C-alpha positions in Angstrom: 0.2 -0.5 0.0 1.5 3.3 -1.0 0.8 6.4 0.9 -0.3 9.6 -0.9 3.4 11.3 -0.3 4.7 8.6 -2.3 3.0 9.1 -5.1 3.8 12.5 -5.2 7.4 11.7 -4.2 7.8 9.0 -7.6 5.9 11.7 -10.0 8.7 13.8 -10.8 11.4 11.3 -11.0 9.3 9.7 -13.5 8.4 12.6 -15.5 12.3 13.7 -15.4 12.4 10.0 -17.3 10.5 10.4 -20.0 12.5 14.1 -20.7 15.3 11.9 -20.4 14.2 9.1 -22.7 13.0 11.9 -25.9 16.3 13.7 -25.3 18.0 10.1 -26.5 16.1 9.8 -29.3 12.7 8.1 -28.2 9.9 9.4 -29.3 9.0 11.8 -32.3 11.1 15.0 -33.4 10.2 18.5 -34.3 11.9 20.4 -37.5 13.1 23.8 -36.5 12.6 26.3 -39.7 15.9 28.1 -40.2 15.2 32.4 -40.0 14.6 34.2 -43.8 17.3 35.8 -45.1 17.1 39.8 -45.3 16.7 40.9 -49.1 19.6 42.8 -50.3 20.4 45.1 -53.3 17.6 46.7 -54.6 17.7 49.0 -56.8 15.3 51.2 -60.0 16.6 52.7 -63.3 17.7 56.0 -61.7 16.4 59.2 -62.3 12.8 58.5 -63.6 11.5 61.7 -65.7 7.7 62.0 -66.9 5.6 64.0 -67.8 2.0 65.2 -67.2 -0.5 63.2 -69.2 1.9 60.5 -70.5 1.8 56.7 -69.5 5.0 55.5 -68.2 6.9 52.8 -68.7 6.8 50.3 -66.0 9.9 50.3 -63.9 10.3 47.6 -62.5 13.0 46.4 -59.7 16.3 44.6 -59.0 16.5 42.6 -55.7 18.4 40.0 -54.1 16.3 37.9 -52.2 12.7 36.9 -51.0 10.5 40.2 -51.3 7.3 39.6 -49.3 6.0 43.6 -49.4 7.5 46.7 -51.1 6.6 50.3 -49.7 7.3 53.7 -50.4 8.2 57.1 -48.5 7.0 59.9 -49.6 4.0 58.8 -51.5 4.7 58.8 -54.9 3.8 61.6 -57.3 0.3 62.2 -58.2 -1.2 59.3 -60.8 1.3 56.7 -60.4 1.4 53.6 -58.3 3.9 51.3 -56.4 2.2 47.4 -56.6 3.4 45.8 -52.9 3.8 42.9 -54.2 6.0 42.8 -57.2 7.4 46.6 -56.4 6.8 47.6 -59.9 5.8 51.3 -60.5 3.1 52.0 -63.2 1.0 54.9 -63.9 0.1 58.4 -65.8 1.6 61.0 -63.6 -1.0 64.1 -63.5 0.3 67.3 -61.8 3.7 67.9 -62.3 6.2 67.8 -59.6 9.9 68.8 -58.9 12.6 66.7 -58.7 12.4 64.5 -55.4 14.0 61.4 -53.5 11.4 58.7 -52.6 12.6 55.9 -50.5 11.2 52.6 -51.9 11.6 49.5 -49.5 11.6 45.5 -50.3 10.9 43.4 -46.7 10.9 40.1 -45.0 10.7 38.7 -42.0 14.2 38.4 -42.1 14.4 42.6 -42.8 14.3 45.0 -45.5 16.6 46.7 -48.2 15.9 50.5 -49.5 16.7 52.6 -52.4 16.5 56.0 -53.3 14.5 57.0 -56.4 14.7 60.2 -57.8 11.5 61.0 -59.8 10.6 64.1 -61.6 7.2 64.8 -63.7 7.9 67.6 -66.5 4.3 69.9 -67.5 2.6 68.2 -70.3 3.8 69.0 -73.6 2.8 72.4 -75.1 1.9 73.1 -78.8 1.0 76.2 -80.5 0.9 78.3 -84.0 3.0 81.2 -83.9 1.8 84.3 -85.0 -0.6 82.9 -81.7 -3.9 83.6 -81.9 -5.1 85.5 -84.7 -3.4 87.0 -87.5 -4.2 90.0 -90.2 -2.5 89.7 -94.1 -3.4 91.8 -97.2 -3.9 90.5 -100.5 -1.1 89.4 -102.0 1.3 88.8 -98.6 3.1 85.8 -97.4 3.4 84.4 -94.4 5.4 82.0 -92.4 3.5 80.1 -89.6 5.3 78.1 -87.3 4.7 74.8 -84.9 5.8 75.3 -81.6 6.0 72.4 -78.9 7.7 72.6 -75.8 7.9 69.0 -74.2 7.7 68.7 -70.9 9.8 70.5 -68.9 11.9 71.4 -72.2 14.2 74.4 -71.5 13.6 75.6 -74.8 10.7 75.5 -77.0 10.6 73.1 -80.5 10.1 74.6 -83.8 9.1 71.9 -85.4 10.5 70.9 -89.9 7.0 72.5 -91.6 7.0 69.8 -93.5 6.4 67.2 -91.2 3.4 69.3 -90.2 -0.2 68.7 -92.0 -1.4 71.9 -92.7 -5.0 72.9 -94.0 -7.1 76.0 -94.5 -11.1 75.6 -93.8 -11.1 78.6 -96.9 -8.3 77.8 -99.2 -9.6 80.6 -101.7 -9.3 83.2 -99.2 -6.1 81.8 -97.5 -4.1 79.5 -99.0 -1.0 77.2 -97.0 1.8 75.3 -98.2 3.4 72.4 -97.1 6.2 74.7 -96.2 4.0 76.5 -93.9 3.3 79.6 -95.8 0.2 81.5 -95.6 -1.0 83.7 -98.7 -3.7 86.1 -98.6 -6.1 85.3 -101.7 -8.8 87.5 -101.0 -10.5 89.6 -98.6 -12.6 87.2 -95.9 -11.2 85.5 -93.3 -9.9 81.7 -92.5 -9.1 79.1 -89.7 -5.2 77.2 -90.1 -5.4 74.0 -88.6 -1.8 72.4 -88.2 -1.7 69.0 -87.2 1.9 66.9 -85.6 1.5 63.8 -84.2 -0.8 63.4 -81.8 -1.3 67.5 -81.7 -3.2 70.0 -83.1 -3.3 73.6 -82.9 -5.3 76.4 -85.5 -4.8 80.4 -86.1 -7.7 82.7 -87.3 -6.8 84.7 -90.4 -8.3 87.9 -91.8 -7.4 88.7 -94.9 -7.7 92.5 -95.5 -6.6 95.3 -97.9 -4.1 94.8 -100.4 -0.1 93.9 -100.2 0.9 95.4 -103.2 4.4 95.3 -105.4 5.6 99.5 -106.4 8.6 100.6 -108.1 9.9 104.2 -108.0 13.0 105.5 -110.7 15.5 106.9 -108.5 17.6 109.9 -110.1 21.1 108.5 -110.7 19.8 104.6 -109.2 16.7 103.7 -112.4 14.0 101.6 -110.8 14.2 100.7 -107.3 11.7 98.4 -106.0 8.6 99.0 -102.7 5.9 96.9 -101.5 2.7 98.4 -99.9 0.2 97.7 -97.7 -3.1 99.6 -98.7 -5.7 98.9 -95.7 -9.0 97.8 -97.0 -11.5 100.9 -97.7 -12.5 103.1 -95.0 -14.3 106.6 -94.3 -11.0 108.5 -94.0 -9.7 111.0 -96.8 -6.1 111.3 -96.1 -3.8 108.8 -94.5 -0.9 108.2 -92.7 2.7 106.7 -93.7 4.6 104.7 -92.2 8.1 103.6 -94.0 8.8 100.4 -93.0 12.7 99.2 -93.6 13.6 95.6 -93.2 16.6 94.2 -91.6 20.1 93.0 -93.6 19.2 89.6 -95.4 15.4 90.8 -95.4 12.8 91.6 -97.7 9.2 94.1 -97.4 7.7 90.6 -97.2 9.8 89.4 -94.3 9.6 92.8 -92.4 5.9 92.8 -92.4 5.7 89.5 -91.2 8.1 89.8 -88.7 6.4 93.2 -87.2 2.8 92.1 -88.0 2.0 95.7 -89.0 -0.9 94.8 -91.5 -2.5 94.1 -88.4 -2.4 97.3 -86.9 -2.4 99.5 -90.2 -6.0 97.6 -91.0 -7.1 98.6 -87.7 -5.6 102.0 -87.5 -6.1 102.7 -91.0 -2.2 103.9 -92.5 -0.8 103.1 -95.3 2.7 101.0 -95.0 5.5 101.4 -97.5 7.7 98.3 -97.4 11.2 99.5 -98.9 13.3 96.9 -100.7 17.5 97.3 -99.9 19.9 96.2 -102.6 22.1 93.8 -103.2 21.8 89.5 -103.2 21.7 90.1 -99.8 19.3 93.3 -99.3 20.8 95.8 -96.8 20.4 99.3 -96.3 23.2 102.0 -96.7 22.5 103.5 -92.6 26.3 104.8 -92.4 28.6 102.5 -90.7 26.7 99.2 -91.9 25.7 97.2 -93.7 26.3 95.2 -96.9 27.3 96.3 -100.0 24.7 98.9 -99.5 27.4 101.0 -97.5 30.2 99.3 -99.3 29.3 101.0 -102.4 28.2 104.2 -100.7 24.1 103.5 -102.0 22.1 106.8 -101.6 19.3 105.1 -99.9 18.4 108.3 -97.8 17.4 109.3 -101.6 15.6 106.2 -102.2 13.2 106.8 -99.3 12.8 110.3 -100.1 11.6 109.0 -103.4 9.5 106.2 -101.8 7.7 109.2 -100.1 7.0 111.1 -103.4 5.8 108.1 -104.7 3.4 107.4 -102.4 2.2 111.3 -102.3 1.0 110.5 -105.9 -0.5 107.3 -105.9 -2.1 107.5 -102.7 -3.8 110.5 -100.3 -1.0 110.7 -98.1 -1.5 113.1 -95.2 2.2 114.5 -95.8 2.3 116.0 -92.1 1.8 112.4 -90.8 4.4 110.5 -92.3 6.7 108.5 -89.9 9.7 106.0 -90.5 10.9 102.6 -88.6 13.0 99.6 -89.2 14.4 96.5 -87.4 18.4 96.4 -87.1 19.9 97.4 -90.3 16.5 99.1 -91.0 16.4 100.6 -87.6 19.9 102.1 -88.2 18.3 103.5 -91.2 15.4 105.1 -89.6 18.2 106.8 -87.6 19.5 108.0 -90.5 16.5 108.9 -92.2 16.1 111.1 -88.5 18.9 113.1 -89.1 18.7 113.9 -93.0 14.8 113.3 -93.7 13.8 115.2 -91.1 11.8 118.0 -93.5 9.9 115.3 -94.7 9.2 113.0 -91.7 7.5 113.9 -88.5 9.5 111.1 -86.3 10.8 107.8 -86.1 11.2 104.4 -84.2 13.7 102.0 -84.7 13.7 98.4 -83.4 17.4 96.6 -82.9 19.7 98.9 -84.8 20.9 101.7 -83.2 22.8 105.2 -84.6 25.2 104.1 -87.8 26.6 108.0 -87.8 29.5 106.5 -85.9 30.8 102.8 -85.1 32.1 102.5 -81.7 35.7 103.9 -82.7 34.6 106.8 -83.0 34.7 106.9 -87.1 31.9 109.0 -88.4 30.2 108.2 -91.9 27.8 110.6 -92.0 26.9 113.7 -90.7 24.1 114.5 -88.7 22.0 117.8 -88.9 18.7 117.7 -88.6 16.3 120.6 -90.1 14.6 120.4 -86.9 14.1 118.6 -84.2 12.4 115.5 -84.5 10.5 112.5 -82.1 12.5 109.7 -81.6 11.6 106.1 -79.8 14.8 103.3 -79.5 13.1 100.0 -78.7 16.4 97.5 -77.8 16.8 93.9 -76.4 19.0 94.1 -73.3 20.4 90.1 -74.4 20.7 90.7 -78.0 23.8 88.9 -79.3 23.8 90.5 -83.1 23.3 94.1 -82.2 25.0 94.5 -78.3 23.2 96.8 -76.3 26.4 98.3 -75.1 27.7 98.3 -78.5 30.5 96.2 -80.4 30.7 93.4 -82.5 27.7 90.7 -82.2 27.0 87.6 -83.8 25.6 88.7 -86.8 27.6 88.1 -90.2 28.0 92.0 -90.5 31.6 92.6 -88.2 30.4 96.1 -87.6 31.6 97.4 -84.4 27.7 98.8 -84.0 27.7 102.4 -82.0 26.1 101.8 -78.1 22.3 102.5 -77.7 23.5 104.9 -74.7 25.4 106.9 -76.9 22.6 106.7 -79.5 20.2 108.3 -77.3 22.7 110.8 -75.5 23.0 112.5 -78.8 19.8 112.6 -79.9 19.1 114.6 -76.3 21.7 116.9 -77.7 20.0 117.5 -80.9 17.0 117.4 -79.8 17.4 120.3 -77.1 16.6 117.7 -73.8 18.1 117.4 -70.6 18.4 114.1 -69.2 15.9 114.0 -66.7 13.6 111.4 -67.6 10.8 109.4 -66.7 10.6 105.9 -66.6 8.0 103.9 -67.0 7.6 100.0 -66.4 5.2 99.2 -69.3 5.8 95.1 -69.5 7.0 92.4 -67.1 9.9 92.5 -69.5 10.2 96.1 -70.7 10.6 99.7 -69.3 10.5 103.0 -71.2 12.7 106.0 -70.1 11.0 109.1 -71.3 13.1 112.3 -72.1 10.8 115.7 -72.9 12.1 118.3 -70.7 13.9 121.0 -72.8 17.1 122.1 -71.8 16.7 125.4 -73.4 12.5 126.1 -73.4 13.3 129.3 -75.8 14.3 127.1 -78.1 12.0 123.8 -80.1 12.5 120.4 -78.6 11.2 116.6 -79.8 10.8 114.0 -77.1 13.1 110.8 -77.0 12.1 107.4 -75.4 14.3 104.8 -74.8 12.5 101.2 -74.2 14.9 98.4 -73.2 13.5 95.1 -73.6 15.1 93.3 -70.5 13.4 89.3 -70.0 15.4 86.4 -68.4 17.8 85.6 -70.9 16.9 82.2 -72.2 19.8 81.0 -74.3 20.9 78.3 -76.8 24.1 78.6 -76.9 24.6 75.3 -78.8 22.1 77.1 -81.6 22.9 80.5 -81.2 19.1 81.1 -80.6 17.7 83.7 -78.0 14.1 82.1 -76.7 12.8 85.8 -75.6 13.9 88.8 -76.7 17.0 88.9 -78.6 17.5 90.5 -81.6 13.8 90.3 -82.9 10.6 92.4 -83.0 9.3 92.5 -80.0 5.6 91.0 -79.4 6.2 90.0 -83.3 7.0 87.3 -85.4 10.8 85.2 -85.8 12.6 85.0 -88.9 12.6 81.9 -90.8 16.1 81.6 -90.5 17.6 79.0 -88.1 19.2 81.4 -85.7 16.8 83.6 -85.4 15.3 84.7 -81.7 12.0 84.7 -80.7 10.6 88.0 -79.4 8.9 88.7 -76.2 4.8 88.3 -76.2 4.4 90.3 -73.0 5.8 94.1 -75.0 4.3 94.8 -79.0 6.8 96.8 -81.0 4.2 98.2 -83.4 1.8 99.5 -80.8 4.5 101.3 -79.0 5.3 103.2 -81.7 1.8 104.0 -83.2 1.3 105.1 -79.6 4.3 107.0 -79.6 3.8 108.7 -83.2 0.0 109.9 -82.2 0.4 111.5 -79.2 
C-alpha cells in the first residue's frame, strides 16, 4: 500500500525519466525552420523623368533575395502607384512635380533593404502656332507659320520642321497654305488654319483685309528701285498717315511685314505702310557704319526713301504731316539716318534693334547729322541682343560692324532735340521699361521727345544653336524670322503698338 506522499514524490522522477528518454531519441522529433535572409541590393533605374498625361513605361526593381512586400515614402507623385507585391511602378502622372527622392523599401521577416529613387514629373507637352491666336494679311501677302512645341519641362521650345506638319485651310480661296507652312492672302475674308503634328492639333485665325502690292520707283542716279506697300481695306478717312518700314540685313519687304505684324495694326488704324527693298544679293540699306554692299558701295538710300515718299503721295492720299519711319536692325539704323537727313519730310522715327550708324564704336563718322528741326525718336532694344549688343561692339551677325552703343545714340539725340537728361521711367510690361525724355534744355528753343524702351527678359539662350528664346535680336510682340538662328520675340510687349502710340500722341 502506497501512501499519497510516496506518489507525490515518485511523479517528478517519472516525468524526468520521460524527458531523458525523449532527449536520447525516444519518441518523434519536431523540425526547426531556419530564419529567412533579409533582401538586399534593391535598385531601380534612376533618375526617372516623366511627363504629365503620358503613360510611363513600368519601372521594375532589381533585388537579391525573397521579398514579401514593398513600400514607399513619401507617396509617389499623383497618378503613379507602387505594386506592394512586385515593386513595379506604373501609371500616368497627373500633376507636375519637381525632382525629389522617394525611398522604396523591400522587406521580409528577416529584414529589409531600401533604395532612393529620384523622380521628376515635367509639365505636359505644350503646342502652339506662331503667330499666336490670330493675324491679319493683305491680299498678296505671304507669311510663315510656325508649329512650336515644348516637350514636358524642356528648357527650350522646339520649332517643328514645317514639312512634318499637316497644314490645312478651311477656306483656301481666302487663305492658302502650302506644305512649308507659308500663308498666302488670296482675297478678303477670314479663314482658319489647322496644323496637325503627331497627336497634336493647333489652329490660327486669319483675316485678309486690304492689299499688299509691289511697286517700283525711278530714283535719279539709281534707276528702278522696288518697294512694297500695304493699303488697308476701304475706310472713311480722306487722307491717311504713312509709315515707312525698313527690313533688316538680308530681309525683304514681305519679311518685314510678317515679323512686325504691322499689317494688323495698319488695318485697325487705317494707315498706309511702305516697305522699301534694299539692294544687293543679301539686301541691305546704307545706314552709315553698316551694312553689306549698300554700305561698301555707298548706295544713296536716303534719296531712295525720299523717292518712295514722293511716289506714295502721288499714288495715294497721304497726310504729308503724318509720315513716319521705322525699321528693324539694319533698317532701324537706317531710320536713325533718316531722322538726321530727312527731318523735313518725316514726323518721327522708331528704331528696333538697330541704333545710330553715324559712328561706329571706335568713333569713325560715316555721315553728318544735322536735322532741319528736332524730331521725335523712339528706340527699342533688347538687353540680351547678341547681334547688335546694347553696349555696342561686334555682335554674332555676319556684318562684322563695331556697332555704336544704344545709350550713346540716345545721348546724341538728347543734344540734337534740345532735351536735358531728366527722364521719367515707366515699367510698361514685365520685361520692358521705357525712359522718356521731354524736358527742354533750353525752353526758348524747339525740342522733340526721345524715348528708350529696354526689353530686359530672362536670358534664355541656347548657346549650341545661338538662339535667344524671348528677346534678343527680334521685334517684340512680332514673329521670328524663318532663318535657323532667329531669336524669338517677347510676347508681353508689342513694339508695333508702342511705336504707333508714340507717333500719334
